[in-house]
N, C-alpha and C positions, 0 to 999 in steps of 0.2 A: 825601152820599149816605151812611144809612147801610143796612144789609143785613143778614139774617140768612139765611143759606141752610138747608132742611132737608130731611135726603134722609129721605123716604117709598118706599114700595116701589112700583118703576115709576115716582115723578113725583118732582121736587126740585118744593119751596115753598122761593119767593126771596120774602121777606117785608121789604117797604121800608119807610125813613120819614122825614119828613121834607120839603125841595123836591126835585125831581129837577131841576135846573139847575147852571147854571153850572160849567160844563166835567163835568159826573157823565157826560156821553157816552161820552166817550175809558175813564173808568171802569169805565161800565156794557158796555161792549165786549169791552173784555178779560177780563171774565169772561165775559159768554158766549162768547169764545171759548177760553178753557178751559174751560168745560161743554160746548162743543162738542167737545175734543180726548181730554174724558175720555166724549163720549157718555153725558153727563147731558143730555139734547135733549128729555125731556118736560117741560112749565114749566109751573109754577104761579107767577105772580106776583100778591103781596099786595097788594095799592094800598090800602088803609084807610086809612094813617097816609100816604099824598101828597095832600099839597093843592096842590099846583103843578108843572106838569111845559111845558118849554122845550120849541121844536121840534125842537133837537137831540137831547134823549133821545129824542122820537115817531121823529127818523130812524133811531136806532141799535134801538130794540123792533122796527121795521118790517126795518132789516137782518135782526135776530133771528130772528124771523117767517119770513123768506124760508129761512136758511141750516139753520134746524132742522128746515121742515119737508122742504126737499131733502134732507134725511140721515131723514127717516124720524119723524121727531118733532114735536111740535108745541109753541106755548107760550099757554097762555089766560091773562087776568085775570078778577079778581073786585075783587070791595068799589071800584069806584069814584067817587070822590066828584063829585061834582056838577060842578066846572070842568073835572077830568081828564074826567069824560063828554063833556061839551059838547066840546071839542078832540077827541075821537075820532069825533066826529057830527061836524061842520063841515068835521074834514077827508077825509070818507068813510071815515076806517081804522075806524071802528064793522063796517061787512061784513067787513073782511079778517080782523080778530081777531076769536075766541068770548070773548068777556065774561058775567062771572058775576055775580049777586049777591052768592054765597057761597064759601066755601073748600070745603064740602060739595057744594055743585053742579059746583064745579070737577074738584075731583078724581075724583067722580063721573063726570063726562065724560070722562075718560083711561081709566076703566073699560069706560065702553062699546066703547070703539074695537080 
């Protein structure tokens, strides 16, 4: 799993690249724990370069969403490919997360809150 974290005013953008599978959930959870400790709890996840996500990683995103919201933040996503979008639809999590087509829309949604 490759990622880049970009600090923006009031929100972090986490840019993923490649498949999110094969043990990526443990690394991702450590990252989310560190972000929460640093109080970086407003996160926009850039999923444009993610073509596959396994159920363990999906569970880690659900865990992070719950934890960030409990701390007064949020986790929003943008740019989901068809496979990943279908995964969220099939599991019903499409209603739990705020998912946007573009980065600008995701960032603007934070400005509105």
